[in-house]
C-alpha positions in Angstrom: 0.0 0.0 0.0 1.5 3.4 -1.0 1.6 6.1 1.6 2.2 9.4 -0.3 1.2 11.5 2.7 4.0 10.2 5.0 6.9 10.0 2.5 9.1 12.5 0.6 8.5 14.9 -1.1 5.1 15.5 0.5 5.8 14.9 4.1 8.6 17.4 4.5 6.7 19.9 2.3 3.7 19.7 4.7 6.0 20.2 7.7 7.4 23.3 6.1 4.0 24.7 5.1 2.4 24.1 8.6 5.4 25.9 10.1 4.9 28.8 7.7 1.2 29.0 8.4 1.8 29.1 12.1 4.4 31.9 11.9 2.4 34.0 9.4 0.6 37.1 10.4 -1.8 39.4 8.6 -2.0 43.1 9.6 -5.4 43.3 7.8 -7.1 41.0 10.3 -5.8 43.0 13.2 -7.5 46.1 11.7 -11.0 44.4 11.8 -12.8 44.4 15.1 -14.1 41.1 16.4 -17.7 42.3 16.0 -17.1 43.4 12.4 -15.3 40.1 11.7 -18.2 38.1 13.0 -20.6 40.2 10.8 -18.5 39.7 7.7 -18.1 36.0 8.3 -21.9 35.6 8.1 -22.4 38.0 5.1 -23.5 36.7 1.8 -23.0 40.0 0.1 -19.5 41.2 1.3 -17.5 38.0 1.3 -15.4 38.9 -1.7 -14.2 42.1 -0.1 -13.7 40.4 3.3 -11.6 37.6 1.9 -9.7 39.9 -0.4 -8.6 41.8 2.7 -7.3 38.5 4.1 -5.4 37.5 1.0 -2.1 37.0 2.9 -3.7 35.0 5.7 -3.1 31.2 5.4 -6.4 30.0 6.8 -5.2 26.4 6.7 -6.9 23.3 8.0 -5.3 21.9 11.1 -2.8 19.1 10.8 -5.4 16.8 12.4 -8.1 17.8 10.0 -5.7 17.4 7.1 -5.0 13.8 8.2 -8.7 13.2 8.6 -9.3 14.3 5.0 -6.7 11.9 3.8 -8.1 9.1 5.9 -11.7 9.7 4.7 -10.7 9.9 1.1 -8.5 6.8 1.3 -11.0 4.7 3.1 -13.8 5.6 0.7 -11.5 5.2 -2.3 -12.5 8.6 -3.5 -11.4 9.5 -7.0 -13.4 12.6 -7.7 -13.1 15.3 -5.1 -14.3 19.0 -5.1 -12.8 21.6 -2.7 -14.3 25.0 -2.0 -11.6 27.2 -0.5 -8.1 26.1 -1.6 -6.1 28.9 0.1 -2.4 28.0 -0.1 -3.2 24.3 -0.8 -2.5 22.5 2.5 -5.9 20.7 2.5 -5.5 20.2 -1.3 -2.2 18.3 -0.8 -3.8 15.9 1.7 -6.7 15.1 -0.6 -4.5 14.8 -3.7 -2.3 12.4 -1.8 -5.3 10.2 -1.1 -6.3 10.3 -4.8 -2.7 9.3 -5.7 -2.8 6.4 -3.3 -6.3 5.4 -4.5 -4.9 4.9 -8.0 -5.7 8.2 -9.6 -8.5 10.6 -10.2 -9.2 14.3 -10.1 -9.5 17.1 -7.6 -11.2 20.3 -8.6 -10.7 23.3 -6.3 -11.8 26.9 -6.2 -10.1 29.9 -4.7 -11.0 33.6 -4.8 -7.5 35.0 -4.6 -5.2 34.7 -7.7 -2.0 35.0 -5.6 -3.1 32.1 -3.4 -3.9 30.0 -6.6 -0.4 30.7 -7.9 1.2 29.5 -4.6 -1.1 26.5 -4.2 -0.2 25.3 -7.7 3.5 25.7 -6.9 3.1 23.6 -3.7 1.3 20.9 -5.7 4.3 20.8 -8.1 6.7 20.6 -5.1 4.6 17.7 -3.7 4.5 15.9 -7.0 0.7 16.0 -7.2 0.0 18.8 -9.7 -1.1 16.3 -12.4 -4.2 15.3 -10.2 -5.5 18.8 -9.4 -7.2 21.7 -11.2 -7.6 24.9 -9.2 -10.1 27.4 -10.6 -9.6 31.0 -9.7 -12.7 33.1 -8.9 -16.1 32.9 -7.2 -17.0 29.2 -6.6 -20.6 29.9 -7.4 -19.4 30.4 -11.0 -16.3 28.3 -11.1 -18.0 25.2 -9.7 -21.2 25.6 -11.7 -19.9 23.8 -14.8 -17.5 21.1 -16.1 -17.5 18.8 -13.1 -17.4 15.0 -12.8 -20.8 13.4 -13.1 -20.2 11.8 -9.7 -18.5 13.4 -6.7 -17.1 11.2 -4.0 -16.0 13.8 -1.5 -16.7 17.5 -1.0 -14.7 19.8 1.2 -16.2 23.1 2.3 -13.6 25.5 3.7 -14.2 28.8 1.9 -16.5 31.7 2.7 -18.6 30.2 5.4 -21.8 32.1 4.4 -21.8 30.2 1.1 -21.6 26.6 2.4 -25.3 26.0 1.8 -25.2 27.6 -1.6 -22.2 25.5 -2.7 -23.9 22.3 -1.3 -27.1 23.1 -3.2 -25.1 23.8 -6.4 -23.3 20.4 -6.2 -25.9 18.2 -4.5 -27.1 16.6 -7.8 -23.6 15.3 -8.5 -23.0 13.7 -5.1 -22.9 10.0 -5.4 -24.9 8.0 -2.8 -22.5 7.6 0.1 -20.5 10.7 -0.7 -18.9 12.5 2.2 -19.0 16.2 2.9 -16.5 17.7 5.3 -17.3 21.3 6.3 -14.8 23.3 8.4 -15.7 26.2 10.8 -19.4 25.4 10.6 -20.2 27.5 13.6 -20.3 30.4 11.1 -22.8 28.6 8.9 -26.0 27.9 10.8 -28.2 27.5 7.7 -25.8 24.8 6.4 -26.0 22.9 9.7 -29.8 23.2 9.7 -29.9 21.6 6.2 -27.6 18.7 6.7 -28.9 17.9 10.2 -32.6 18.1 9.3 -34.5 14.8 9.4 -35.4 13.7 5.9 -32.8 16.0 4.3 -31.0 13.1 2.6 -27.9 13.5 4.9 -26.6 11.8 8.0 -24.5 14.4 9.8 -22.4 14.6 13.0 -20.1 17.2 14.5 -16.5 16.0 14.4 -13.4 17.5 16.1 -14.7 20.8 17.3 -16.3 22.8 14.5 -15.9 20.3 11.7 -19.1 18.8 10.4 -19.0 15.4 8.7 -21.9 14.4 6.6 -22.9 11.6 4.3 -25.3 11.9 1.4 -27.8 9.1 0.9 -29.0 10.2 -2.5 
C-alpha cells in the first residue's frame, strides 16, 4: 500500500507549510474588530471584499483535519473530489495524496485570490501532485457551476462560510450515494448545519473534532 502522505517529497513539504502558516501574520485581520469580523463572516454580500482583505492569511486546516481528510478519502477510495476554498493548498495536498494512493482521479478546487492560486499550484508541483489537481480562480458559485465530474465522491467546504449551503445546493445533484461532505468552521454557517442535520434531508451528519461537520449523502 502506497503512503504518499508520509513520504518524501510531500511529508517534508507539509511540515514546512504548517510551520509557515503558524508563523504567518496578517495586519489586515488586526484592523478588523471582532464584532465586524463576525458580521462579515456571516455575510452573503460582502464575502469577496472580506476575503480579499485577508489574501495574505493562510487560513489552513489543522494538521489533524488534514490527516482526517486523507483518511476519509482513502477509506472511501475517493477518485473525484471537489474543494471549496483552496487557500495555499494544504488541504488540497492531503486530498490529492489520497487520490494518488487510490490509484488516480481528479480534484477540482476553487479559490478567490489569484495570488493564493499561484502559490497553491507551486506547492502541488513541489509535492508531485499537480497532475491530479485543477484549481479554478474566482467565485465558486461560478467556477464550480460547470464542467464537473458526473459523480463526486467527497466534497470539502472550507471557503466563505456564508456560502456553504449555496455550494452544497449547487453540487448536490452530483454527489454519489455515500459521498462524504466535510465542512470546516461550521459555527459560522448555521443555515448549512440546519440543512444537513434536518431529518429527511438526505444526509446523516455529525459534528467531528470541534467545529468540523462530517456528513454523508444518501442520495
